[in-house]
C-alpha positions as CSV (number, residue, x, y, z in Angstrom):
1,I,-0.1,0.1,-0.5
2,N,1.0,3.2,-0.6
3,A,0.8,5.8,1.5
4,E,-0.1,9.4,1.0
5,Y,0.1,12.9,2.8
6,M,-0.9,16.2,3.2
7,G,1.1,18.6,4.6
8,D,0.7,21.9,6.2
9,L,3.6,24.6,6.4
10,D,3.9,27.3,9.0
11,L,6.8,30.1,9.1
12,S,5.3,31.9,11.3
13,R,6.7,28.7,13.7
14,N,9.1,27.0,11.1
15,R,7.6,23.9,10.8
16,L,6.0,21.6,8.2
17,T,4.1,19.4,9.8
18,L,2.8,16.0,7.1
19,F,0.1,13.7,8.2
20,F,0.4,10.1,6.1
21,S,-2.5,7.9,5.4
22,E,-0.6,5.2,7.0
23,T,2.1,5.1,10.6
24,V,5.6,6.2,9.4
25,N,9.0,6.3,11.7
26,S,9.8,9.4,12.2
27,S,13.6,8.4,12.7
28,T,13.6,7.3,8.8
29,V,12.8,11.5,7.2
30,L,15.1,12.8,5.1
31,A,14.3,16.1,4.5
32,S,16.6,15.9,1.3
33,Q,13.6,13.9,0.0
34,A,11.2,17.3,0.4
35,T,10.3,20.3,-2.0
36,V,8.3,23.3,-1.1
37,A,7.4,25.2,-5.0
38,A,5.3,27.4,-6.0
39,D,3.0,25.3,-8.3
40,N,2.7,21.7,-8.4
41,A,5.4,21.8,-12.3
42,S,8.5,22.9,-9.6
43,I,8.5,26.6,-10.7
44,G,10.4,28.5,-7.7
45,A,11.6,25.0,-6.0
46,I,13.0,24.8,-3.2
47,F,14.6,21.6,-1.9
48,M,14.7,21.7,2.1
49,T,18.4,20.7,3.1
50,G,17.6,19.5,6.3
51,F,15.0,20.0,10.1
52,S,16.7,21.5,12.7
53,S,14.0,18.4,14.8
54,V,11.7,16.0,14.0
55,E,8.4,15.1,16.5
56,Q,6.2,12.4,16.7
57,T,3.4,12.1,18.4
58,V,1.2,9.8,17.2
59,P,2.4,7.3,14.1
60,S,1.2,9.0,11.2
61,I,2.6,12.7,11.4
62,V,5.0,14.0,12.2
63,V,6.4,17.7,13.2
64,A,9.4,19.0,11.3
65,T,11.4,22.1,12.6
66,L,12.8,23.8,9.6
67,S,16.3,24.5,9.2
68,A,18.1,28.0,9.4
69,A,18.6,27.6,5.2
70,D,15.0,26.5,5.0
71,I,14.3,29.4,6.5
72,I,15.9,31.6,5.1
73,A,15.1,30.4,1.5
74,L,11.6,30.3,2.1
75,K,11.6,33.5,4.0
76,S,13.4,34.9,0.7
77,S,11.7,33.6,-1.8
78,S,9.5,35.9,-4.1
79,L,7.8,32.8,-5.7
80,V,7.5,30.2,-3.3
81,A,5.0,30.4,0.0
82,K,3.7,33.4,-0.3
83,S,-0.2,32.3,1.1
84,A,-1.3,28.7,-0.1
85,A,-1.9,29.0,-3.6
86,S,1.8,29.4,-3.7
87,T,3.6,26.4,-1.9
88,Y,3.5,22.7,-3.5
89,L,5.0,20.1,-1.7
90,S,6.6,17.4,-3.3
91,L,8.5,14.4,-1.4
92,D,10.4,12.0,-3.6
93,S,8.9,8.2,-2.5
94,S,12.0,8.2,0.1
95,F,11.6,10.5,2.6
96,V,10.5,8.7,4.7
97,L,9.7,5.2,5.4
98,D,7.4,3.1,7.5
99,Y,7.9,0.3,10.6
100,N,8.9,-2.7,7.8
101,R,11.6,0.0,6.5
102,H,9.5,0.1,3.1
103,N,9.5,3.1,1.1
104,N,5.6,3.4,-0.1
105,I,5.4,7.8,0.0
106,I,3.6,8.4,-3.2
107,A,5.3,11.1,-4.4
108,T,3.4,14.0,-6.0
109,A,3.5,17.4,-5.4
110,Q,0.1,18.5,-4.2
111,L,-1.1,22.3,-2.4
112,V,-0.1,22.8,1.4
113,R,-3.6,21.6,3.7
114,N,-3.1,24.6,5.2
115,Y,-0.5,27.7,5.1
116,T,-0.1,30.7,7.9
117,A,2.4,32.9,6.6
118,D,5.0,34.7,8.7
119,T,3.5,37.0,11.2
120,V,6.2,37.0,13.2
121,S,8.7,40.3,13.3
122,P,12.1,40.4,12.6
123,R,14.7,40.8,15.7
124,L,17.6,42.4,15.6
125,L,20.3,39.8,16.8
126,A,23.7,42.3,16.3
127,F,24.9,45.1,14.2
128,D,28.5,46.6,13.5
129,L,28.6,50.6,13.2
130,D,32.0,51.5,11.0
131,L,33.0,55.0,11.8
132,S,35.6,54.7,9.7
133,A,33.4,53.9,6.6
134,N,30.2,56.1,7.7
135,T,28.2,52.0,7.6
136,L,25.8,50.2,9.8
137,T,25.4,46.8,9.5
138,L,22.6,45.3,11.4
139,H,22.3,42.0,11.5
140,F,18.5,40.1,11.7
141,D,17.6,36.6,13.1
142,E,15.4,36.2,9.1
143,P,15.7,37.9,5.6
144,V,14.0,41.3,5.8
145,N,13.1,43.4,3.2
146,V,15.3,46.2,3.1
147,S,13.1,48.4,1.5
148,T,11.1,48.6,4.3
149,L,13.9,49.4,6.4
150,P,13.7,53.3,7.6
151,H,16.2,55.9,5.6
152,V,18.2,57.8,8.7
153,L,20.1,61.1,7.6
154,C,22.4,61.7,9.7
155,V,23.5,65.4,8.6
156,D,27.4,66.8,10.6
């Protein structure tokens, strides 16, 4: 039997929740076998590189916390994961195994079941002020749209 799946992407919590039609073994999850794209033809595809954690509280549900690299890729994209309509999830058949060590996922791209946009404001982690070069470099915990930063005019 091939397992079907559905997924929820939550960019506020940086989590991907996967619902399978049969029991799966979360310890066998291979993040590199997951792709998020803007449509079912893989436009703007972002290949997952790793999950910082994988949890399984129910045998057929896997909750993966996205890696920092994947968070940056998804939040920086101008095409992918901007709405439910632009968030297609694709899992390769070897993404996860069942408890009999079978890779039996039906590998088809499909719209996520639920999409939660990033509603958490970026946090300023650090800054570098170089008075010799007259530059201020700001370091945030996630990608930011530079055009939304206020412009500051410094006058001598």
